[in-house]
Residue, then its C-alpha position, 0 to 999 in steps of 0.5 A: m500500499t502507498l499513500h496514493d492508494l489512500i486518495p480515490r482516483e479514476a477507475a480504469p479505462r476498463a472495468r471487468t467482473p470480480h477476478d476475471a479468469r486468466p490462465a494462471d488465475r485460481r479461485v479459492s474458496v474460504r469458509f469463515a466460522a466465528a463465534s459472534s452474530g447478531t443483527g440490529p439497526l443500522t449505524r448513523g454511518q452506515d445509513n449515509m453510506i448506503r445512501c451513497i452507495r445507491t446513488s454513486p458508482p463503485e469507483q467513488i464508494n469502494k476503496d483499493s489498497v495494496w497491503p504490506v506482506p510480511a516477508g516469506t508469507s506462503v499463499p496458504a498462510a495468507l489464507v488462514a490469516l485472511r479468514l482469521l481477519v474476516e472472523r475477527h472483525e464483525s463489520l467484514r461479516t455483515s450484510f444488509p438486507a432490502g428493506p420493506g419500504p419504498g426502493g428497499f432501502p435496508e433498515r437492519q445489518v445482519v452479522h453473519p457467524s459463518g459464511r464463506f468468500t472467494v480469493t483470486v490467486i494469480e500467478t506472476r511467473d518472473r515479473d520484477d518488483a516494478q512490474l508486481d507493483a504495476m499489476a497490483m495497481e491494475s488489479g486494484r483499479a479494476d476490481v474497485a469499478v466493481a460493486l460489492d453486494l450489499t446483501v451478501a457478506p463479507r464487505i472486502r474482496f481479496t487478490l493475491l499476486a504469487r510466485g508459486e505458493r510464495l505471497l508477493r502482493l496483497i490487494a484488497v477492495v473495501c466496500h465503503a459501507g464495511a470499513d472506511g479509511a481508519a478502519t482500513a488502517v486497522l484491518i491492515q495492521d490486524w492483517h500483518a500480524l495475522a500473516a506473521g504468525k501473531e495472536l492478536p488481543p481480543v477486540t475491545a473496540p465497539t462493534p457496529l452492532r454496539l454503535a448502532a444500540a449506543e446511537q438509538s439510545d435516549h443519549g444517542r438520540r438527543r445527541t443526533a437531534a443536536g447534530l441536526r441543529h448545529w447544521a441547521r444554524v451553520l447552514g442556515t447563518g453561514p456563507q454557502t459558498v467560499f470561492a468567488d470566481t468567475r471561472i466557476t461555471g458548473p460542478p467541480r471537475d478536472h481535479s488536480a492532485l499534489m502530494v507533498r512530503s517535507r521533513a522540514g515542514a514536520d519540524h516546523l509543524a512540531a515547533v508550532c504546536r510546541r509553542v501554542g500547546a495545540s495539536p498538529s490537526v488544529v494547527l494545520l486546519a487553522a494554517y490551511a483555513a487562513l490561506v484558503a481565506h486569503r486565496a478567496g479575498r475575504r476574511g470572516r466566517l468560513v465553512m469548511s467540511a471535515l471528513s474524519a470527524n468521528r474518528h476524534q473520539a477516543e473510544l471510536a478511534d479502532h472502530v472497524g466500520t464506517l464512521a463516514q459523516d462529515a463535521l461541519i467547522l463554522l470558523d471566524t478567520d478574521a483574527a489578529d494572527l495565525d495564533q488567535l485563528i488556531g485558538r479558535a479552530k480548537s474550538a470550532s473543530l471540537k463543537a464540529y466533531w461533537h455534532s457529527i453523529l447524524d441522521a443522514e435522511k434529515v441532514w439531506q432534507l435540511v440541506e435541501d429545505v436551507a436551498h429553498q429557503r436562502g435560495s442558494r445550495f450548501a457547496r461543500q467546497v472547502v474539505v479537509n480529511d486527516l488521515s494521519l492517525t490511519v496510516p500504519a506506521a509500516v506504510a509510511d516508513a515503506q515509502p521511498a526516501a524524498t528526493a527534495d525538501p519538499e518533494l511534490t509530485p503531481l497525481p491523477g486527479p480524483p473525481l471529487p464533489a468539492r472545490l479544494m481537499f486538504a488531505i493530511l496523511r503524515i505529521t512525524g518525520s515527514l509532513d505528507f499531504i495531498l491537495v486536490a483542486c478543482p481548476q475552477v478555483l486553483d489551476p495546477e500552478e495556483a495549487e503548488n504555489f498553495t501547498r508552498a504557501l502552507l509550508a512557509l506560513l508553518a516555518a513562520a509560525a515556528e519562530g512566533p505569531v504571524p499577523l494575518a494581515d501580512l500574508p499578502a506581504v508574505l504570500g502575494a495578493p489574493v487572486d480577484g476573480r471577480d470580473g463582472e457583476w458581483r454582489l454580497i448577498d447573504g454572506s456570499w459572493i453572487d454573480l448577477a450573470a450566474v444569476r441571469d443563467l440560472l433563470h434563463t435555464a429555469l424560466g426562461e425570458h425574465r428581467l433581473a433587478c438587484t437593489g441592495e441584497e434583494l434579487v426581484a425576478e420579473i417573468t411575463t407568461a401565459d402558463p397559468g400555473l406559474d406563480p412565484a412558489a412554482a418559479h421558485r421551486a424551478v429556480v431552485a431545482a436548477l442550482p445545483g453546480r451553480d455555486t456563484a449563483m442565488a435565487p431571487h428573494r421575490y418574484v413578480v409574474r405578469r400574466a396575460t388575461p382576457d380582462g388585462e394583465e394580472v400581477e402576482t407577487g411573492n417570495g415563492r418560499d413554502p410555509e412548511i419549509t420555513a416553520r421546519l427551519t425555524a423549529l430546528t434553529g428558532r430563527t425567522 
């Protein structure tokens, strides 16, 4: 497994069914029999991931990686270790049978005590290490595009590359409903120990069944409700978008990715942590936020999504399952210096992490309700994914030595429903991270400058407080991508040209007026069914991917009648949605 394996990537051009037989392939059936079993409700993370699985292609859900193999491991010993691994972790033995409701959405998880799984063994003949690595990567890329059936266990698929009975590479494809990135790190460590013939102590981390029971308790339900209220407050009051750039003309696409490795960066990070008494995660979050605010050309409130939020709970650090739910961080970046921003980042991130156990169905409904009410759709533009505690030491230590400091390596850009993602991979010995950027906000050259700026900011902060007002002198002036008719409305920069395009798509001919912070659309129609409410629904439906646009606050519908012209004016908002949001936030 390499650090590259820890980020999503494009599927291979040719997808094959699981382990299409080749002359040298053989398929081995492995039977497992465990002591534990059971059934229960879904965890919040399982529910969220199953929703994603049902709407996204497999290559955006499954995760493939090449696991380290202890020297001298034989194929028979590997098969025994894989059987023990599946028996050890209930999440791998879990299926999600179709439920009785519309669409058959699963309602329960079932942990199977016994069953079987198939392992493909591929004979590699005389391939050298480079060829074996390429072969392993190709196998993973092909298999990751093949879905794992939710109704069948296990939640993982294995391929062995062998020379005779000697195991050379192990490729695993994990279903995200069975294990997230951190859980996969636990699986890798357990596999390595089992393949080396070691005995493991009993699992002490909560199983998914135990976690689901805790989430369904009175305390768990209160915490979930509090999480929804937190999201409602942030989505209802925070800026819906971060980047305002004329280049943003559609959904995020054509991303670039840059991996950065720096020993000096790790030393500077450690010095900042010692000086201010904060964790590396918080320091990096604050530095990232400072640079995002600088690049966006706006100091003030910033909304970020943290993908590995629930792993910050100590009792869930080693949980094997999926905790795939965002923390929504609202951070005020208008600070005097980076030290002050670090303090704010600590408080804001802890609050967001505590409120990251969520009812996915209600959260998605909340996103829709807020889009309807505010007329702008929350765009997960800025993402941070701290994986530094999930990369096994054996994987990190096995990386080839860097050839420069910093070492910058372009990687294939993964499909990502965000504008910018900061993935932290390693913080000790070397600071390793990946910046994934949509070219509509950072082109590859700008992305490289951003990563260098992050390292420069850490170096400066290692010596003492860095006034944020000095960032332009140190890092250059913010890029002003706002060419045209921009207005700051409801906390977000809005491009009136993008609004006109939105209205033309949704309603056809129209007139747009902007007075202060109010947008007014005037529509002339012969359609008797087009009133302000119908107009607003059509506009909101056309919002996805239009980060710089916003629905009008008021609609004036002119309709020709036999008696002359009829005019109907209104905001188009549904009173029931307004009432739901008011009940959550207490705000009208």
